[in-house]
C-alpha positions as CSV (number, residue, x, y, z in Angstrom):
1,M,28.6,10.1,-21.0
2,R,27.7,12.9,-18.6
3,T,29.3,13.9,-15.3
4,R,26.6,14.8,-12.9
5,L,26.7,16.2,-9.4
6,A,26.8,13.5,-6.7
7,L,24.6,15.7,-4.4
8,L,21.8,17.8,-5.7
9,P,19.8,20.5,-3.7
10,A,17.4,19.1,-1.2
11,A,14.4,20.3,-3.3
12,L,15.5,17.9,-6.0
13,L,16.1,15.0,-3.6
14,L,12.3,14.6,-2.9
15,L,11.3,11.0,-2.2
16,T,14.8,9.5,-2.2
17,T,13.8,6.2,-0.5
18,G,15.2,3.2,-2.3
19,A,12.1,1.1,-1.6
20,A,10.2,-0.1,-4.6
21,P,7.3,2.3,-5.4
22,A,3.8,1.1,-4.6
23,A,1.2,0.4,-7.3
24,A,-0.1,3.6,-9.0
25,A,-3.8,4.4,-9.4
26,P,-4.9,4.1,-13.1
27,G,-4.9,7.1,-15.3
28,Q,-2.1,9.0,-13.7
29,V,-0.7,11.6,-16.1
30,L,1.7,14.5,-16.4
31,F,1.1,16.8,-19.4
32,D,2.5,20.3,-20.0
33,D,2.6,22.3,-23.2
34,F,4.7,25.0,-21.6
35,S,2.2,27.9,-21.8
36,Y,4.1,30.1,-19.3
37,A,4.6,33.9,-19.4
38,G,8.3,33.5,-18.8
39,S,10.9,31.8,-16.6
40,A,9.8,34.0,-13.6
41,D,6.1,33.0,-14.0
42,P,5.1,31.6,-10.6
43,L,3.1,28.8,-12.4
44,V,6.4,27.3,-13.4
45,G,7.3,26.4,-9.8
46,Q,3.7,25.7,-8.9
47,H,3.5,23.1,-11.6
48,G,6.5,21.3,-10.3
49,W,9.4,22.7,-12.4
50,R,12.7,24.0,-11.2
51,I,15.0,26.0,-13.5
52,R,18.6,25.2,-12.6
53,D,20.6,27.9,-10.9
54,Y,23.1,25.8,-9.0
55,Q,26.6,25.1,-10.5
56,G,28.6,22.1,-11.4
57,G,28.6,19.3,-14.0
58,P,28.0,18.4,-16.6
59,G,29.5,20.7,-19.1
60,V,32.6,22.9,-19.6
61,P,34.2,23.5,-16.1
62,G,33.6,27.0,-15.1
63,A,30.5,27.5,-17.3
64,V,27.4,28.9,-15.6
65,W,23.9,27.4,-15.3
66,S,21.7,30.4,-15.6
67,P,17.8,30.7,-15.3
68,S,18.0,33.5,-17.9
69,Q,18.8,30.8,-20.5
70,V,15.3,29.4,-20.1
71,S,12.4,31.1,-21.8
72,F,8.9,30.4,-23.2
73,P,8.6,32.2,-26.6
74,G,5.6,32.2,-28.8
75,S,1.9,32.7,-28.2
76,G,-1.2,30.6,-27.8
77,P,-0.7,27.0,-28.9
78,G,2.6,28.0,-30.5
79,K,4.3,28.6,-27.1
80,A,7.2,26.4,-26.3
81,L,10.0,25.8,-23.8
82,R,13.3,27.2,-25.1
83,L,16.8,26.4,-23.7
84,T,19.5,28.6,-25.0
85,G,23.2,27.9,-24.7
86,T,25.5,30.8,-25.3
87,T,29.3,31.2,-25.3
88,D,32.1,33.5,-26.3
89,G,34.6,30.7,-26.5
90,T,35.6,31.0,-22.9
91,A,34.3,29.0,-19.9
92,A,33.6,32.2,-18.0
93,G,31.5,33.4,-20.9
94,T,29.5,30.2,-21.3
95,R,25.9,29.9,-20.2
96,Q,24.0,26.5,-20.1
97,A,20.4,25.8,-19.4
98,E,18.4,23.1,-17.6
99,I,14.8,22.6,-16.3
100,S,13.7,19.6,-14.1
101,H,10.4,18.4,-12.8
102,Q,9.7,16.8,-9.4
103,R,11.2,13.4,-8.7
104,K,8.1,11.3,-8.5
105,L,7.8,9.3,-11.7
106,F,8.7,5.6,-12.2
107,E,7.4,3.1,-14.8
108,G,5.3,4.0,-17.8
109,T,5.7,6.1,-20.9
110,Y,7.7,9.3,-21.1
111,S,7.5,11.5,-24.3
112,A,8.3,15.0,-25.5
113,R,8.2,16.9,-28.8
114,V,11.6,18.5,-29.2
115,R,13.3,20.7,-31.7
116,F,17.0,20.1,-32.2
117,S,19.3,22.6,-33.9
118,D,22.4,21.7,-35.9
119,R,23.7,25.3,-36.1
120,P,23.8,28.3,-33.9
121,V,21.1,30.9,-34.3
122,W,23.9,33.5,-34.6
123,G,27.7,33.4,-34.5
124,P,30.3,30.8,-35.6
125,D,29.5,27.1,-35.5
126,G,31.7,24.2,-34.3
127,D,31.2,23.8,-30.5
128,R,30.6,20.3,-29.2
129,L,27.3,20.5,-27.3
130,V,24.5,18.3,-26.0
131,Q,20.7,18.9,-26.5
132,T,18.9,16.4,-24.2
133,F,15.6,15.1,-22.9
134,F,16.2,12.6,-20.1
135,T,15.0,11.0,-16.8
136,I,17.3,10.7,-13.8
137,T,17.5,9.5,-10.2
138,P,20.1,11.6,-8.3
139,L,23.4,10.0,-7.4
140,A,23.7,9.8,-3.6
141,Y,27.3,8.6,-3.6
142,P,29.8,7.1,-6.1
143,R,28.5,3.9,-7.7
144,D,25.1,4.3,-5.9
145,P,23.1,1.2,-7.1
146,D,19.8,3.2,-6.9
147,Y,21.0,5.8,-9.4
148,S,19.5,5.6,-12.9
149,E,19.4,7.7,-16.0
150,Q,17.8,7.3,-19.4
151,D,19.0,9.8,-22.1
152,F,18.1,11.1,-25.5
153,E,21.3,13.1,-26.1
154,Y,21.7,14.8,-29.5
155,L,25.2,16.1,-30.3
156,P,24.8,18.3,-33.4
157,N,28.5,18.7,-33.9
158,G,29.5,15.3,-32.7
159,G,31.7,14.5,-29.6
160,W,32.4,11.5,-27.4
161,G,34.3,9.9,-30.2
162,T,31.9,10.7,-33.0
163,E,32.1,13.2,-35.9
164,G,29.0,15.0,-37.1
165,P,25.5,15.0,-35.7
166,T,24.8,11.9,-33.5
167,M,22.0,10.8,-31.2
168,F,23.0,8.9,-28.1
169,C,20.4,6.7,-26.4
170,T,21.9,5.7,-23.1
171,S,20.7,3.9,-20.0
172,Y,22.8,4.1,-16.8
173,E,23.0,1.7,-13.9
174,T,25.5,4.0,-12.0
175,Y,28.8,5.8,-12.2
176,Q,31.5,7.6,-10.2
177,A,32.9,10.9,-11.2
178,D,36.5,10.7,-10.0
179,P,38.2,8.6,-11.2
180,W,35.6,8.3,-14.0
181,W,33.9,4.9,-14.1
182,V,30.5,4.1,-15.6
183,D,28.1,1.2,-15.9
184,N,25.7,1.8,-18.8
185,E,24.4,0.7,-22.2
186,S,24.4,3.1,-25.1
187,R,23.5,3.2,-28.8
188,Q,24.8,5.9,-31.1
189,E,23.1,6.8,-34.4
190,P,24.8,9.2,-36.8
191,G,22.8,11.6,-38.9
192,S,21.1,15.0,-38.6
193,L,17.9,15.3,-36.5
194,E,17.5,19.0,-37.0
195,G,13.9,20.1,-36.6
196,W,11.0,18.7,-34.6
197,H,10.9,15.1,-33.3
198,V,8.8,13.2,-30.8
199,L,11.1,11.3,-28.4
200,T,9.4,8.5,-26.5
201,L,10.8,6.3,-23.8
202,Q,8.9,3.2,-22.5
203,V,9.9,2.0,-19.1
204,V,8.0,-1.2,-18.9
205,T,8.4,-4.5,-16.9
206,G,12.2,-4.6,-17.1
207,T,12.7,-3.2,-20.6
208,L,13.6,0.3,-21.8
209,R,12.5,1.2,-25.3
210,Y,13.7,4.4,-27.0
211,F,11.8,5.8,-30.0
212,V,12.6,8.7,-32.3
213,D,9.2,9.6,-33.9
214,D,7.7,6.2,-34.7
215,R,11.0,4.4,-35.0
216,L,12.3,2.1,-32.3
217,V,16.0,2.9,-31.9
218,V,17.1,0.5,-29.2
219,E,16.0,-1.6,-26.3
220,H,17.9,-1.9,-23.0
221,G,17.1,-3.8,-19.8
222,G,18.5,-5.9,-17.0
223,R,21.0,-4.1,-14.7
224,V,20.3,-0.7,-16.3
225,Y,16.6,-0.8,-15.6
226,P,15.6,1.9,-13.0
227,E,14.9,0.9,-9.4
228,T,13.5,4.1,-7.9
229,R,11.6,7.2,-8.8
230,Q,13.0,9.6,-11.4
231,M,12.5,13.1,-12.6
232,I,12.1,14.5,-16.2
233,N,14.7,17.0,-17.4
234,F,15.5,19.1,-20.5
235,S,19.1,20.4,-20.8
236,Q,21.5,22.1,-23.2
237,W,25.2,22.2,-22.3
238,F,28.6,22.3,-23.8
239,I,31.2,19.5,-24.0
240,E,34.0,21.4,-25.7
241,L,34.3,25.0,-26.9
242,V,35.8,25.6,-30.4
243,G,37.2,29.0,-31.3
244,G,36.2,32.6,-30.3
245,G,33.3,34.8,-31.1
246,A,29.9,35.0,-29.5
247,R,27.3,32.5,-30.5
248,A,24.0,31.0,-29.3
249,Y,22.3,27.6,-29.8
250,E,18.6,26.9,-29.2
251,M,16.7,23.8,-28.2
252,D,12.9,23.9,-27.9
253,A,10.2,21.6,-26.4
254,D,6.6,21.9,-27.5
255,W,5.1,19.6,-24.9
256,V,6.0,16.8,-22.4
257,Y,3.8,13.8,-21.5
258,H,4.1,11.0,-18.9
259,A,1.5,8.2,-18.5
260,A,2.3,6.2,-15.3
261,D,2.2,2.5,-15.6
262,E,1.1,2.5,-19.2
263,R,3.0,1.3,-22.3
264,L,1.9,3.8,-25.1
265,S,3.2,3.9,-28.6
266,P,4.4,7.3,-30.0
267,A,1.2,7.5,-32.0
268,Q,-0.9,6.9,-28.9
269,V,1.0,9.6,-27.1
270,R,0.4,12.1,-29.9
271,D,-3.3,11.3,-29.8
272,R,-3.5,11.9,-26.1
273,V,-1.7,15.2,-26.4
274,A,-4.0,16.3,-29.2
275,A,-7.0,15.4,-27.0
276,H,-5.7,17.5,-24.1
277,R,-5.1,20.4,-26.4
278,G,-8.5,20.0,-28.1
279,A,-10.1,20.2,-24.6
280,G,-8.2,23.5,-24.0
281,R,-6.0,22.0,-21.4
282,S,-2.4,23.2,-21.2
283,F,-1.3,21.4,-18.0
284,L,-2.4,18.3,-16.1
285,D,-0.6,16.5,-13.2
286,T,-2.5,13.7,-11.5
287,V,0.6,11.6,-10.6
288,D,0.7,10.6,-7.0
289,P,4.3,11.0,-5.7
290,L,3.9,8.0,-3.5
291,A,2.7,5.7,-6.3
292,G,4.4,3.7,-8.9
293,S,4.0,0.6,-10.7
294,S,1.5,-1.8,-12.2
295,I,2.2,-1.7,-15.9
296,R,-0.6,-2.2,-18.5
297,A,-0.3,-2.0,-22.2
298,V,-2.8,0.1,-24.1
299,P,-4.0,-1.7,-27.2
300,A,-3.2,0.3,-30.4
301,I,-6.3,1.7,-32.2
């Protein structure tokens, strides 16, 4: 449901080979609980993150992707990543936010604890917007067969043919922007998800499983299963502006976790995150960018 840029900056096109990734060493993990001083903290980049400053889709044409919309409020274990979308009802007055990690992840388990918001923190409500945690392989050209994307997209005010809050869980094989054409599988679930939720995606031996908290929402597979390495992203952007007046919407992430080549349940992910935090660890990245895939299931305890 998104329109993404066909060409991303070279820094985001790291490791664009279409060859199947080699087997990963056991125990490769990415964990971050976003304990940064702010968006200008050099550790953000040193830890593999890039805050979006280049322009283009998705979103309202003419809106600006601004690093100033990304912050890390709170203190101690209460710190979080915050993406703020603001608008005055005009495209020129609209600011969107996105942060992406390195493109080096493939099969395994992806998870994040995210806070969705149904209403603006100030100003009038009603805009169609997207609050999303997703993985993606950049599109090299229209209908690129090596493109892939797996989305948790929450629309608090509906959109894309829905009315009211809706979660879209969508897996892309590929697309072209103009004229619009897409090959994907998607499930839409109506209902509010305001507040904190753990979103978990299992990318395991040909099957994609989307969980919201401990509930399996949908399974996809076959042609929409990813072929190449991907990157983790968090984003908030506008589909449609409704009315005038300044307003701001917030989306937060408490932590993000990836276990390469392991199928973990949401409960197992939460246990691992708790163990990292219990050890005083706020960041860990042992994922080899040249590795990828030998899936193993971890027995539930």
